[in-house]
C-alpha positions as CSV (number, residue, x, y, z in Angstrom):
1,M,0.0,0.0,0.0
2,M,1.3,3.4,-0.9
3,F,-1.0,5.6,1.1
4,R,-2.5,6.0,4.5
5,R,-5.8,7.8,4.9
6,K,-5.1,10.8,7.2
7,N,-8.4,10.7,9.1
8,A,-8.5,6.9,9.5
9,I,-5.5,6.5,11.7
10,A,-6.0,5.9,15.4
11,A,-3.4,7.2,17.9
12,G,-2.2,3.6,18.6
13,A,-1.9,2.8,15.0
14,V,0.3,5.9,14.5
15,R,2.6,4.8,17.2
16,M,2.8,1.3,15.7
17,A,3.3,2.6,12.2
18,L,6.1,4.9,13.3
19,A,7.8,2.4,15.6
20,M,8.3,-0.4,13.0
21,P,9.9,1.6,10.2
22,L,12.0,3.5,12.7
23,A,13.3,0.3,14.3
24,V,14.1,-1.1,10.8
25,A,15.8,2.1,9.7
26,L,17.9,2.3,12.9
27,L,19.0,-1.3,12.6
28,A,20.0,-0.6,9.0
29,G,22.1,2.3,10.2
30,A,20.0,5.1,8.8
31,A,19.8,8.2,11.0
32,T,16.2,9.0,10.1
33,P,13.2,6.9,9.1
34,V,13.0,5.9,5.4
35,F,9.6,7.6,4.9
36,A,10.5,10.9,6.6
37,G,9.5,13.9,4.5
38,A,7.3,11.9,2.1
39,G,4.4,14.3,2.6
40,T,1.0,14.0,1.2
41,A,-0.6,13.1,-2.1
42,V,-4.0,13.9,-3.6
43,V,-5.9,10.9,-4.8
44,P,-9.5,10.6,-6.3
45,T,-12.1,9.0,-4.1
46,R,-14.1,7.8,-7.2
47,T,-13.4,7.4,-10.9
48,I,-13.1,10.8,-12.6
49,Y,-13.6,10.8,-16.4
50,P,-12.0,13.0,-19.1
51,G,-13.7,16.4,-19.4
52,E,-15.1,16.2,-15.8
53,E,-14.4,19.2,-13.5
54,I,-12.8,18.0,-10.2
55,G,-14.7,19.0,-7.1
56,A,-13.5,19.1,-3.5
57,G,-15.6,15.9,-2.7
58,A,-14.0,13.9,-5.5
59,V,-10.4,13.9,-4.0
60,E,-8.7,13.5,-0.7
61,E,-5.3,14.1,0.7
62,V,-3.5,11.0,2.0
63,D,-0.1,10.5,3.7
64,V,2.5,8.9,1.4
65,T,3.9,5.8,3.0
66,N,5.8,4.4,0.1
67,P,9.3,6.0,0.0
68,N,9.8,4.7,-3.6
69,L,6.9,6.8,-4.9
70,S,8.5,9.0,-7.6
71,G,7.5,11.4,-10.3
72,E,5.3,14.5,-10.2
73,Y,1.9,14.3,-8.5
74,A,-0.4,16.7,-6.8
75,R,0.3,17.1,-3.1
76,Q,-2.5,19.4,-2.1
77,S,-6.2,19.5,-3.0
78,A,-6.0,23.1,-4.0
79,E,-3.8,22.0,-6.9
80,V,-6.6,20.0,-8.5
81,V,-9.9,21.3,-7.3
82,G,-11.5,23.3,-10.2
83,M,-9.3,21.7,-12.8
84,V,-10.6,19.4,-15.5
85,A,-9.3,15.8,-16.1
86,K,-7.7,15.2,-19.5
87,R,-7.8,11.4,-18.9
88,T,-9.5,8.9,-16.6
89,L,-8.3,9.3,-13.0
90,L,-8.7,6.1,-10.9
91,P,-9.5,6.0,-7.1
92,G,-6.5,5.7,-4.9
93,R,-3.9,6.6,-7.6
94,T,-1.9,9.8,-7.6
95,I,-2.8,12.6,-10.0
96,P,0.0,13.8,-12.2
97,P,-0.2,17.5,-13.3
98,S,-0.1,16.4,-17.0
99,A,-3.5,14.8,-16.5
100,L,-5.2,18.1,-15.7
101,R,-6.0,21.3,-17.6
102,E,-7.7,24.6,-16.7
103,A,-11.5,24.8,-17.2
104,Y,-12.5,26.5,-20.4
105,A,-13.7,30.1,-20.0
106,V,-15.1,30.3,-23.5
107,T,-16.4,27.4,-25.6
108,R,-16.8,27.0,-29.4
109,G,-19.9,28.7,-30.7
110,Q,-21.0,30.6,-27.7
111,T,-21.3,34.4,-28.0
112,V,-18.6,36.4,-26.4
113,R,-17.8,40.1,-26.2
114,L,-14.8,41.2,-28.3
115,T,-12.9,44.3,-27.2
116,F,-10.1,46.2,-28.9
117,S,-8.3,49.1,-27.2
118,I,-5.9,51.6,-28.6
119,G,-5.1,54.6,-26.5
120,T,-8.3,55.9,-24.9
121,M,-10.5,54.4,-27.6
122,T,-12.2,51.1,-27.0
123,I,-14.2,49.2,-29.7
124,S,-16.6,46.4,-28.7
125,A,-18.4,43.8,-30.8
126,Q,-20.1,40.4,-30.5
127,G,-18.1,37.3,-31.6
128,A,-18.2,33.5,-31.7
129,P,-15.0,31.6,-30.7
130,L,-13.9,29.0,-33.2
131,E,-12.4,26.8,-30.5
132,N,-12.5,26.2,-26.7
133,A,-10.1,28.2,-24.6
134,A,-9.1,28.9,-21.0
135,V,-8.2,32.2,-19.4
136,G,-5.0,33.5,-20.9
137,D,-5.2,31.4,-24.1
138,I,-5.1,32.9,-27.5
139,V,-8.2,32.0,-29.5
140,K,-9.6,32.7,-33.0
141,V,-13.0,34.4,-32.9
142,R,-15.4,35.3,-35.7
143,N,-17.0,38.7,-35.5
144,V,-20.8,38.1,-35.7
145,D,-21.6,41.3,-37.5
146,S,-18.8,41.4,-40.2
147,G,-17.8,37.8,-40.4
148,V,-14.1,38.7,-40.0
149,T,-11.9,36.3,-38.0
150,V,-9.6,37.8,-35.4
151,S,-7.3,36.5,-32.7
152,G,-7.4,37.5,-29.1
153,T,-6.6,36.6,-25.6
154,V,-9.3,35.2,-23.3
155,M,-9.8,37.4,-20.2
156,A,-11.0,36.4,-16.7
157,D,-14.4,38.1,-17.3
158,K,-14.9,35.8,-20.4
159,T,-14.3,38.5,-22.9
160,V,-11.8,38.3,-25.7
161,K,-9.2,41.1,-26.0
162,V,-8.4,41.4,-29.7
163,M,-4.8,41.8,-30.7
164,A,-3.7,44.4,-33.3
165,K,-2.4,43.0,-36.6
């Protein structure tokens, strides 16, 4: 087993869990227990499918008890809550950052507000994104009135700030 549920450990079990590896580590000549500093990992409590937004109830933080666990994985719930799964995440398995993406702020075909600013002048129009995009992504958008396709950056308020050519 690679993990230990944080809230399921009784005080006696903690003492027993700490005593055994400590004794083995001391007999082997190590100055500190083998698992010291392993920290926590975030694992799903249920199967999370691709495209599904991860909620707080879908994951839990567990203590890492396997000192050989390597690679990148989420260590705090805040790293994954609100993100979207790119692939299926299985219960009890660590969540690599490469399996997550930001939630889309604009989706293909929805109506968004286009803004273009130069100096003190601001021009605004309606547009339809040609692809899905998250905040900060550059997206192509078709101006609903003129039919012209422009590129712009998706802003936090779900508007698209058009770039000058």
